[in-house]
Every structure is written in structure tokens, then in C-alpha cells.
Short mmCIF file of the C-alpha atoms (twelve columns), coordinates in Angstrom:
data_MODEL
# 
_entry.id   MODEL 
# 
loop_
_atom_site.group_PDB 
_atom_site.id 
_atom_site.type_symbol 
_atom_site.label_atom_id 
_atom_site.label_alt_id 
_atom_site.label_comp_id 
_atom_site.label_asym_id 
_atom_site.label_seq_id 
_atom_site.Cartn_x 
_atom_site.Cartn_y 
_atom_site.Cartn_z 
_atom_site.pdbx_PDB_model_num 
ATOM 1  C CA . MET A 1  -12.030 -29.129 16.035 1 
ATOM 2  C CA . ASP A 2  -9.337  -31.563 17.062 1 
ATOM 3  C CA . ALA A 3  -6.030  -29.747 17.665 1 
ATOM 4  C CA . GLY A 4  -4.160  -32.577 15.962 1 
ATOM 5  C CA . THR A 5  -5.923  -31.962 12.658 1 
ATOM 6  C CA . ALA A 6  -5.909  -28.166 12.667 1 
ATOM 7  C CA . HIS A 7  -4.371  -26.508 9.642  1 
ATOM 8  C CA . PRO A 8  -1.773  -23.770 10.131 1 
ATOM 9  C CA . ARG A 9  -2.950  -20.235 9.449  1 
ATOM 10 C CA . ARG A 10 -1.510  -18.561 6.371  1 
ATOM 11 C CA . SER A 11 -1.412  -15.053 4.984  1 
ATOM 12 C CA . ARG A 12 -1.177  -14.249 1.331  1 
ATOM 13 C CA . ALA A 13 -0.215  -11.023 -0.385 1 
ATOM 14 C CA . ASP A 14 -2.133  -9.671  -3.371 1 
ATOM 15 C CA . ALA A 15 1.091   -9.011  -5.318 1 
ATOM 16 C CA . GLU A 16 4.863   -9.118  -4.920 1 
ATOM 17 C CA . THR A 17 7.859   -7.527  -6.546 1 
ATOM 18 C CA . LYS A 18 11.521  -8.108  -5.835 1 
ATOM 19 C CA . ASP A 19 11.467  -5.439  -3.099 1 
ATOM 20 C CA . GLN A 20 7.788   -5.135  -2.072 1 
ATOM 21 C CA . ILE A 21 4.934   -7.187  -0.708 1 
ATOM 22 C CA . VAL A 22 1.644   -5.560  -1.755 1 
ATOM 23 C CA . LEU A 23 -1.659  -5.917  0.073  1 
ATOM 24 C CA . VAL A 24 -4.822  -4.294  -1.315 1 
ATOM 25 C CA . LYS A 25 -7.532  -3.401  1.196  1 
ATOM 26 C CA . TYR A 26 -10.737 -1.551  0.422  1 
ATOM 27 C CA . ALA A 27 -11.672 -0.305  3.884  1 
ATOM 28 C CA . ALA A 28 -12.099 3.083   5.550  1 
ATOM 29 C CA . ALA A 29 -10.128 1.889   8.586  1 
ATOM 30 C CA . LEU A 30 -7.747  -0.978  9.163  1 
ATOM 31 C CA . HIS A 31 -6.272  -2.628  12.239 1 
ATOM 32 C CA . ALA A 32 -2.986  -4.483  12.570 1 
ATOM 33 C CA . THR A 33 -4.628  -7.781  11.674 1 
ATOM 34 C CA . TYR A 34 -2.996  -11.201 11.725 1 
ATOM 35 C CA . GLN A 35 -2.555  -10.939 7.949  1 
ATOM 36 C CA . ILE A 36 -0.779  -7.572  8.140  1 
ATOM 37 C CA . ARG A 37 1.444   -8.610  11.048 1 
ATOM 38 C CA . THR A 38 2.400   -11.882 9.341  1 
ATOM 39 C CA . LEU A 39 3.187   -10.176 6.040  1 
ATOM 40 C CA . ALA A 40 5.204   -7.513  7.889  1 
ATOM 41 C CA . GLU A 41 7.266   -10.228 9.585  1 
ATOM 42 C CA . ARG A 42 7.823   -11.885 6.224  1 
ATOM 43 C CA . ALA A 43 8.873   -8.551  4.706  1 
ATOM 44 C CA . ILE A 44 11.470  -8.162  7.465  1 
ATOM 45 C CA . ARG A 45 12.832  -11.669 6.854  1 
ATOM 46 C CA . GLU A 46 13.047  -11.130 3.097  1 
ATOM 47 C CA . GLY A 47 14.340  -7.541  3.227  1 
ATOM 48 C CA . LYS A 48 11.226  -6.149  1.540  1 
ATOM 49 C CA . GLN A 49 8.721   -3.394  2.271  1 
ATOM 50 C CA . LEU A 50 5.020   -4.027  2.935  1 
ATOM 51 C CA . VAL A 51 2.842   -1.707  0.839  1 
ATOM 52 C CA . LEU A 52 -0.814  -1.289  1.806  1 
ATOM 53 C CA . LEU A 53 -2.968  0.007   -1.049 1 
ATOM 54 C CA . VAL A 54 -6.054  1.636   0.462  1 
ATOM 55 C CA . PRO A 55 -8.820  4.013   -0.700 1 
ATOM 56 C CA . ARG A 56 -8.605  7.780   -0.319 1 
ATOM 57 C CA . GLY A 57 -9.834  8.939   3.072  1 
ATOM 58 C CA . PHE A 58 -8.393  5.835   4.764  1 
ATOM 59 C CA . ARG A 59 -7.485  6.115   8.445  1 
ATOM 60 C CA . PRO A 60 -5.340  3.507   10.166 1 
ATOM 61 C CA . ALA A 61 -6.635  2.248   13.508 1 
ATOM 62 C CA . SER A 62 -4.452  2.776   16.573 1 
ATOM 63 C CA . SER A 63 -3.046  -0.773  16.418 1 
ATOM 64 C CA . LEU A 64 -1.858  -0.228  12.833 1 
ATOM 65 C CA . GLN A 65 -0.473  3.212   13.694 1 
ATOM 66 C CA . LEU A 66 1.555   1.629   16.495 1 
ATOM 67 C CA . LEU A 67 2.887   -1.110  14.192 1 
ATOM 68 C CA . ILE A 68 3.931   1.511   11.631 1 
ATOM 69 C CA . ALA A 69 5.499   3.724   14.308 1 
ATOM 70 C CA . ASN A 70 7.556   0.778   15.591 1 
ATOM 71 C CA . ASN A 71 8.654   -0.121  12.034 1 
ATOM 72 C CA . PRO A 72 8.747   3.177   10.095 1 
ATOM 73 C CA . ASP A 73 10.703  1.884   7.076  1 
ATOM 74 C CA . LEU A 74 8.811   -1.406  6.841  1 
ATOM 75 C CA . ILE A 75 5.210   -0.423  6.060  1 
ATOM 76 C CA . ARG A 76 4.038   2.158   3.523  1 
ATOM 77 C CA . ILE A 77 0.442   3.199   2.957  1 
ATOM 78 C CA . GLU A 78 -0.606  4.299   -0.531 1 
ATOM 79 C CA . ALA A 79 -4.059  5.822   -1.018 1 
ATOM 80 C CA . ARG A 80 -5.635  5.218   -4.435 1 
# 
């Protein structure tokens, strides 16, 4: 692919409220992916909290644990 015609990468949330960005993931484990990191940065800029809705029994991978530990008030995990 020609670098001059490449499209910028984007991340999209599943839902938003005035104080939350919500991302729904149906996975047993989750890493700090590009999508999660980008939405977390956006949440910081907009003064919101990133909420990850995950299934019961979910375990965050070490990269996601580190991101949460470095930003404890930014990311919240809700098991459903």
C-alpha cells in the first residue's frame, strides 16, 4: 500500500454518555489494544471515564493491567 494513500486508523466506542465512553468486549482475556489505548486517550482529553463491559470470568492481560494501574480513575471494568 502506498503510504500517501493510507487512511488514518480510527477507534470507535460502542456507546457514550456525557461522562463515559463504553466499549463492549466479549472475550475471556483482553490486552491493551490500539482501540483501548486510543479510547483511553480520548477519555482523558474529554474528561470522561472508559468503561469496559466484559463477560463474567474475564481476566485482563498484563498489558491492560498495567494501563489500568497507571490510570486508576480512567478505566473501569464491569463484568456482565
